[in-house]
N, C-alpha and C positions, 0 to 999 in steps of 0.2 A: 564341547558345549559351553556357549557363551551365557552371561545374564540376561534374563528375559525380564521387561516390564510389565508383562501381562497381568492385569488383576486376577486375582483368583474368583471363582463362580460361587460366590457367597449367597446363600437365601434363594428365594423363589425366582424363577424366571416365568413370568407372564407371557403368553402367546397369543396375542388378540387378533383374529382372523377375519378379513373383511369376506362374508360369503359363509353360509352353513349350509352349503350344498355338498355334492358328490365328492369333491376333491377335500373340503374342510373335515366332513365326518369320516373320510375314509382315513385321512391323516389322524384325526383326534381319536378315533377307535383303535386305530393300529398302535398308538402310543401307549393308551390305557392297556390294551391287551399285552403288550411287551412288558410293560412293569409290573405286571401281575403274574408274568412268568408262563403265560398262555399262547404266545406266539414269538415269531422270531422277526428282527427289523431286516427283513430281506429287501435288498435294493438300496440300503443306506450306506453312503460311503464313510460317514463319520463312525458308524457302528461295526464296520466291517474291514474297512481298508487297513493295510499296512504300509508303512511308508519308510523308504529306506533313510537312514540319517547315519553320517560320516561315510568313510571310504576305506578302502583298503582293509587290514586287519581290524580295523575299528568300526568297520560296516555293521550295522544292525537294523532289522526290519521292526519297527514298533507300531501298535496300533495306534490310531489318532489322538485318543484320550490319553495315552501315555507319553504323548509329545507336546500336547496343548492341554489347558484345562477348560475342557468343556463342560457346559451345564449338564447335570445328570438328569435322566429322565424323570426319576421319582420328584424332581424340584419343579416340573413344568405345571404350570397352572394355564387354563385355556378360558378363553372368552371370544365371543363373536359378534358381529354385526350382520343383519340379514334382513331383506325387504318381506319375508315370510317368517311368521312369529314361532314357528313349531321348534321345540327344543332339538337338541342335537341327537337324541335317541329317534325321535319321531323322522327328523331329518335323513338319518341314516336309513332308515327301514324304507323311506319313500325313494331314497336314490336308487336302491336295489343293486348296489356294486357288491356288498358284502353279504354273505348269508347269514340268516338269522342267529345260527350257532354262533358266530364270532362278532355279533352285536350284544346279545343276551348277558354275556358274564360281565359286561361293563355297563349295564342299562342305568343302574341308579346313579353312576356318575355322568353318562351323558344327559340323562333328565334335568341334571342341575345346571347344564349349560344352555341357558335361554339366550337367544339373541337380542342385542340391543337394537333399538330402531335404527336403521340405515340412513345415512344421508344418501339420498337418491333422486335422480332426475330421468324420469321415462324417456325423454328424448334420447338418452345415451343407451338405451337399452329397451328399444319399442316393443320387443316380444314378451318382456316381463311385466307383471302387473300384480304386486304385491301390496300389503298395506301396514306393514310394519315399518312404516317410514317417518322420518323426524318432519315435524310441523311446527309452525310458530302460531299461537294463538293470534287472531286478527279479529278483535270486536266480537260480533255477533256471528261472524262466520265460522265454519268449522276449523280453520286454519289453514295457512299458506305455506308453500315450499319455502323453506328457509333460504336467505341469499346464500351466496358461496361464502361470505365471511361468517354468518352465522352458522353455517355447516361447520366450519374450521373450530369456532368457539364450543359449539357443542360437542364435537369429536374430541376437543382436548378436555372438556369435562367429564366425558366417557372414560377417557385413559386414566385421568387421575383418581376418579371415583373407583374404577377397578383396580387400579393398583393399591391404594388404600384399602379397599374392602377384602382383598384377596390375599394382603399382606406380601405383595411381590417387591422384591428388591429392584429389579429392572423388568423391562418390556420390551418385547418386538412385535412389530405391527405387519402382518403379512395378508397381501391381496390374494384371495383365492375365489374372486367373484367373476361374473362375466367380463367379456370382452366389450368394452365400450366402443361407440362410433369413432371412426377416424378424427383426430384432431391434428391438423398440420402444425409445424412449429411456426409461430407467428413472430416476428423480429419485434414488433412494437410491445408483445406482451409476454413472451416467453426467455427473454434474454436475461432480464436483469431482475432481481427479486423484488426491489422496488415497483417494477412495472406489474409483476405477477400479483403482488399484494393490493396494489391499487385496483387493479382488474377484478380481484376477489371482492374489494369493499364496493366496487361499482355495479356487483352482481353481473358481470362478463359471462353470461352461461353458454355463449358460443365458444369462447378461447378456454374457458376455466371448466376441466370435467370435473365431476364428483372424486373421482380418484386422486385428483391432485389436491384436494381438501383433506381426504385421509393422509395422503403423504405430508402435507403441510403441517397438519395437526401432530402427526408422529413425531416428526423432527423436532417441532417448536417443543414438544414435552420429554425430548432427550431420548427418543427411542429409533433404533434402526427401522427402515421400511424396505420391505422386499416387495417388487411389483412382478407377480405371477401370470400377468396377462400381457398381450402386446399393446396395452394402453399408452398413448402419450402422457406420461405422468412424472417419471423422474428423469427421464433422457431430455430434460431442457436444461439450458444453463442456469435458469432462474433458481431451480432445485437444487442443482450443484452447489449455488452460491449459499443457499440455505443450509445445506448439509456441512458444508465447510464452516459456515458461522456457528452452527450448533454442536459441530465437532461429531458427528454422527455419520455412521455408513448408509449409503443408499445402495440397493442392489435391483436390477432389472435387466431384461424384460422378458417375460413369457417362458413358463416352464419347459424344459427340454425333454419329452417324454417319448413321442412315437416315431413319426416319420422324420422329423427333424434332426433326431437322436441318430437315426439310421444314415441319414443325408452326411451330417458332420464327422460320422466314422467311415463312411464307405467313399465318399467324394475323394479323401486322401490317398485310398487305394488307387484309384484313377489317376491321380497326380504323380505318386512315387514311381507308377509303372508308365510313366509318360504316354498314356493313350490318350486319344483324343475324343472330345466330347461333341455330338452333333444337338443333343437335346435331351432333356430330363423333365418327363411328366409325372406330377405328383397328384393324387388324388385320394380323399379320404371319405368315407361315410360313418358319420356319427349320430347318435340318437338321443344324448342326454340334454340337460338344460343348455350347456354350451353350445351343442349343435343347433338348438332352437334359436338361440342368439345370433349365431353365426349365419342363420339362413337369410338374416336381413343384410342386404348388400352393403351398407353403410358399415355395420360391424364386421362383416368379412373383411372389408378392406384394410381394417387394422390388422388383422390376423395374416392376411395375404404380404402386407409389406414386411413383416416379422418373418414369415417362413422364406421369402424370396432373397431375402439378405444373406442367407447362410451360404449358399453356393458360391456366390460372386467374389467372395473373398478369400475362398480356398483354391477354386480354378479359375486363374487370372489371365485375361488375355494378353494384358501387357507384358506378363512374365514370359508366356509361350503362346505366341500368336500363331504357329502352326498348329496348336493342340485346341485352344479354347476360343478362337474367335467367332464370335457371334452365334453361339449355341444357344438354343431355344428354352426357356426355363418356364415351365407353367405349374400353377399350384391351384387345386379346386378342394373345398370341403362340400359335402352334400349332406343336408339334415335327412336322417333316416331312422325314425323312431323305433321300429323293431330292434335295432342293436343297442338302444340305450347307452351304457357307457362302454361298452365293448366295440372300439374303434376299429376300422380296418383301413390301413394305409395300403395303396398300391403305388409302385413307383416303376415306370418304363424309362431305363436309360439306353440311349442311342450312341454308342461309343465306336471308334474307328482305331485299326491298329495298322502293323506293317502293311506298307504299300497302299493304305488308304482303305483296306479291305473292313467293312462294316460288322458290327457285333452288337448284340444286345442283352442286357441285363434285367431281369425282372425280380423285384422284390415285393412280398405279399406279407405285410405285417399285420397279424391279427392279435391286437394289444387290447389291454384293459387301461383307459386313460388316466382314472384315479389310482389304480394300482401302481402305475409309474410314478404318478405325481407325488403320492403321498410321502415317500422316503426323501425326494428333492425339497419337500416342505420342510422335513424336520432337518435335513442337512443344511438348508439355508437359513433356518432359524437359528440353530446352533452356531455356525459359523459366523453370522452377522453379528450375534451376542458377543462372540469370542474377538470379533473384529473390533467392537465399540470398547472392549475390554483392554484391547492391545492399542488403543488410541488411533485407529485406523478409520479415517473419515472420508465423507466423499464417495466417489465412484469406487465401488469394490471389484477391479478387473479380475481379480483371483477366483471370483465366484461365477466367471462366465461358463464354466463346464457345465453348470446346471441350466443354463437359459438358450432360448432359441435366438436371440437377437441382443448380444451383450451390450452392455453400454461402454461407451467411448466417448472422446472429446472431438467430436466432429468439426467443431468452430476452429481447432488447431489442425484439421486434416488427418486426424489419428484415426486409423482402420481398426475396426473390430477384430479379434481374433475368433474365428468361427470352426478352426481345425480343432477337433475334439481331442488329439493327442497333444496338441501345444497347450490347450487348456488345461488339460489335465498336469501338465508339467508346471504351469502357472500355479495352480491349486496347490501342488504338493510343495513348492518352493515357498509359497507363502506361508504354509502350515509350518515348514521347517524354521522359518526365520522367527515366527510367532514363538516357537518352542524353545529359542535359543540356538538353533543350528544353522549351519551355512545353507543358503539357497544355491545348492550346487549342480543343478541341471541347467544346461543353456536352452533357451527358446530359438530353435533354428527357424 
């Protein structure tokens, strides 16, 4: 073991969550229950995984907190922003993800988490209509929507005030809100920090999404930022520049929970067995607020781009043209209110084998969206905080394991790593390095 320069996790860690809906309240309630000894953090890599350090006779398998100094669950303080004013207890009850018996034991703590007014633009989520939004007083009028730059300044003030009032030593900002409409990368706006800042000050609402204001505010205030939706937010060079300038980690994008988790784990099976692929059709039904937002075509387009990107970097036609030339890949999400948060994903996979004989694989994943997302939120927050204390800034590729569409420097022609097992190797190696051990697994 070598000397490590990772700072210890002293004091309180503030986790400020954008969105106080199903995912956020399931995450927060779960952490509160776990630290009271009333539940187990099932699904959390940081709480359960054991990683090998050393080799040969020196080989040991250690829990992650024994390798690196993670923040303790008892030291976490939660805050949220949301367009609806209901506190976290009311929001958890409304979401109907968790049973009442799993919410009531921490009711008093949840009631104290009252969402701050959100920086919101209805054009980016037309199906949502909350009134707990930031406005600017405008003479005799009731108030106007703030400019993008005013949004940044208001959010920065929220972060500073929360940190001061809650006595936090460090803050992590996590986006667990709805998917915004698709914003294509624009070379005049998104490539350089100076251009992005100028667009914010010019109130360019077409090219600057509200989520970009949250990320800008977080990084400027010295907070790691995690993008849990497929929004065009931190995967732009301007934001990479800001992260390097502020020496803060950025993580994105889109929590890898149901169907894409299956795809990133199952596609490598087809690849290593050298089976051919004719087509992969994926469809989902989802009835929660996320499903409602994604029922709008412009918002679904953002999600579609994220979900489609997974397969093409695992089964590559350039590497194996006999097997993966021109396969058909389709992704659909259908809003179906009766299912609420209980998402169902169907995958039909048309493959071929020896002498081109066709075969099929059917996967039906009846999952719970927020139940799968909550432990990812915990892991991403703890590991982003760790990365900041370790001096790791900019794009955090080692956290690709948790995300549908991992960040990568596409300007330099870099490809994202989507293979789940390669992602896991990257994650373990980074944890080893931050713990002062050798990163001794190769990424084939």
